[in-house]
N, C-alpha and C positions, 0 to 999 in steps of 0.2 A: 407645842414643841418648843424646847429651849433653843435659843439662837446663840450659837457660840461664835463670837466675832473678835475676841481678844486672844492674841497668841502669847505664849511664854517661851522664851528661848533659853535653853539650858545646854551648856557645853559638857560633853562627856568624852571619854576615850573611845577608841574603836572597840576595844574589848568590852567596855561597859555597854555600849550600844548593842553589840552583838548579843550579849547576855539578856538585856532588856527585851530585845526583839524576840529571842527564843522563848522567854518567859511569857510574853504576850501571845505568841503563837500557841504555846501549850494550853493557854487559857481560852483560846478561840477568839481573841480580841485583837483589835488593831493596836499598834504601839501607843497611839494617842489615848485610846480608851483605857488601856492597861495602866498607863502612867497617871491618867486622871483618877481612876479608881484607887490606885495606891496612895496618891497624894491626898485624897479625901478620906483616907482611913479604911477603905474597903480591902478585903482580902479576896481577890478574884480566884475562883476555883479552876483547877486544871482539868483538862479532858484527857482521859487515858488514851493511849494509842489504839488504833483499830485492831492491832494484833492481839491486844489483851482480850477483846471480845471474840476474836477468832478462836483463841484458846478455850474460852468458856463455851463457845458453841461446839467445839470438838469434844469437850468433856460431856456435853449433853448427848452427843452422838454415841460416845462410849457408854453412857448410862442406859441408852436404849438397848444395848447388847448385854446388859447385866440382868440379874434377876430383878423382879419387880421391887423388892425391898431395897436391894443395893442401888438400883437405878433411882428410886425415890430419894434416897439419902444423898446421892451425888447431885441430883437436880436441886435439892433443897440447898446444898452448899453453893452451887453455881449461882442460884438465884440470890442468895445472901451476898455473894461477892459482887454481883451486878449492882445490887442496891447500894453497897458500900462505894463502888466506883462512880456511880452516877448520882449519889446523894439521895437515894430513896429511903424509905422508912424501914 
């Protein structure tokens, strides 16, 4: 495991810190890890809000009440959207 023992101090405005904190939270990272990744050239991926998956689950429920053919088409589309959102293939 790497040992991180050296600090870097950077001055930012309140607005800049708020934006950086929000971006880190969207990526599921601490502010330090988010800034570290950005500084090292990585593009942290964001996590969609839980509500997005709730909507997709609701679409699956709707598909269950459709004909087999329509339901299969809806399920295929929601599966595709889930893959896009979470980086699947």
